[in-house]
N, C-alpha and C positions, 0 to 999 in steps of 0.2 A: 504494500500500500504506500502511496506517495504521502510524504509528510506535509504539514501545513506550510503554506507559502504566503508571504506578505510583500516583501520588497521586490521591486523589479517586475511587477505585474499590475494588472488592473485592480479594481476595488470591488469587493463583494458586499453589497448592502442589502439588508433585509427589512421588510415592513411586517410587523406582527400585531396581533390583537384579537380580541374575541369577536363574536358576530355583531355586526351593526355599528362598529366604531368608525367606519369610513376608510378602512385600510385600502381597499381596492381603488377607491377614488384618489387617495393620496399616492398610491403606486403609479397611477397614470399621470397625476399632476407633477410629482417630483421627477419622474422620468422625463416629462416634457421640459421642465425647468433645467435639468442637467443637459439635455440636448441643446437647449437655447444657449447654454453657456459654452457650447462647442464640444461637449464630450460625446464620445462614441458610447451609447447606452444600449444595453441589451436587457429588456424588461421581460421577465418570465414569471409564471405563477406555479404554485404547487397546490395540489398535485397537478401534473400536466407539463406543458411546455415543449413536449415532443409528441410525435405521432403515437408512440406506445404509451407515453404518460397520459395523453388525453383520453385514451381508452380506459386506462386505470381510473382516471378522475371520474369518468361517467359512472363506473361501478361504485366507487367510494361515496359519491354524493347521491346516488339513486335511493330515494326514500323507500323503495321496495326491496332493497338489497339487505339480506340478513347476514351480517358479517360478525364473526367472533372478534373480540378485541385484538387477539393476537394476529388474526388474518388481516384486520384493518391496519395494524402497525406494519406488517410486512409489505402490504400493498403500497402504503405511503413510502416506505423505504425503497421499494422497487422503482417507483416513479422517480424518486429523488436520484437514485443511482444512474438511471438513464439520462436524466436532465444534466447531472454533473458532468458525465462523460461526453455527451453529445453536444451540449450547448455551453455550460458554464466554464469548464476548463479551457476550451478553445478561445472563448471570448476574453477571459482573463489573460491568457497568454499573449494576445495581441494588444493588451493594454486597455480594454474596454471597462466601463463601469457596468457591472451586472447588478440589476435591481430585482430582487425576488420578493414576490407576494407569498410569504410564509416560507419557513425553512425549519431547521432542527428544533428551535424553541417551541414551535407549534406541536411537534411530536411530544415533547416533554409535558406541555400543557394539556393537550387533548387526549393522547393515548396514555400518558403517565398519570397526571392528576385526574383527568376526566374518566378514563377507563380503568385505572388502577393497575396498569402494567408497571412493574418496578423499573425505575430509571436505569439501573445497571444493564438490564436486558435491552432497553431501548438504545442505550449508549453503544452496546456491542453491535447491534443490528446496523446502526447508522454510522459506525466507524467505517464500515464497508461502503455504505451508500454515499457518504460525503467525500470519500477518498481523501480524508485528512484536511479538507478545506475548512477554514475557520472564517466566519464573516468578519469584515473589518468594522462593521457597526450594525447592530440590530435596533430598530426603533419600534417601541411598543406604544401603540396609540391607546389612550386611556379615556374611557367614559364611564359614568356610573352605570352599573349593570342594567337597571330597569330602563334607562334611557336608550342604551345600546340595543336591548332586545326589542323595544318598541320600534326602533328604526328598522331592525331586521324584519320584523313582522310586517311593517308597512310596505316593504318591497314585494311581498307576496311570493308564492312559489317556493316555499321553504325546502331546502335540500335535507338530506339525511342527518347532517350534523346540526343544522339549525333547528330541527324538530326535536332535539333532545330536551329533557326537562330542565326546570330552573336549577335544580341541585347540580346537574352536570355542568351547566354554564357557570355557576358560582365557583365550582372547583377549578374550572379552566381560568376564570378571571383571577382567582387567588394565586394560581401558579404564575400567571404573567406578572402579577404584582410582586411576588417573591423574587422573580428573576431580576428585578431592578435593584436588589440589595447587593452591595459589593461582596459580601460573604458568599452569597449564592454563586455569583459570577466566578469567584476565585475557585469554588468547588466544581465548576462546570466550564473549564477553559475552552472546551470544544465549541461552545456557543459564541464565544467572543464577547466584546463589550456590548452592553445593553443599556439603552437610554429610553426613559419614558417621555412621551409627548402628549400634552393635553389636546384631546381631539374635540373639545367643545368649540363653539363659534363657527364662523363661516369657513368654507373650504379654503379660501385665500389665507385666512389667519392660520389655519392648521398647516398649510403648505409652508408658510413662512417659518413656523416653529420647526418643522421637519428640516428645512434648509439650515436653520441655525444649528440644529443638533448635528448636522453633517459637516459643519465648518471644521477644517483641519483634517478631515477624514478623506474627502475627495480632493485629489491634487488640483491645483489651479491650472487651467488650460492656458498656457502662456501664448500659444499661437492664436487662440480665440481672442485673448485680451489684446494682442498686438493688432489683429484684424479690426477689432472694435475701435481701438485708438486711431487707426489709420482712416477708418470711415468717418470719424468725427473731426479729423484734421481739415 
């Protein structure tokens, strides 16, 4: 297995959070903002992001699919393994910013806290799936759980995960909150640095907070800055 790599490559950024926090909206908006800054951005979602992964996604989110927790965890890991090898590693190797809608922390929150699978088992499964990649920064979008679930219900067409009961979603939310503590991050280095972002307010306000949280993480695009200065001259 390849070890974690940070210097001399692109950046791996992750957006996380429970249902209804606006994560996918910010995934789209932050990606657009980074592209506007001149970065090569590859935006992918989990599960999915590849032909094989999208088929796995359809099964995992199908409300009619009866999956054992262990089968669910293995399917998420299978989709992740395909995504890392087919998309993420090649993009990082060419220096791109890879922006992922969910990654390893979601597994610990949903299949760990939510389903009750021990984290050591999930860590072992995903050591293979992630191929040693450690995110440069994970942003966890935070909203009070009742507000977030109201948002999710308002969208309609709830998938298999969204249809879980309140107790499940409360366990997931608690896991995301715990991941913001330095002691938790020190004990889970494979997840990398995790930062909480207030997801209340307008989409523009939340995007601005996400961008501030990424300052110093995404390298400044010198060529884009020079081009911008030349156009203003």
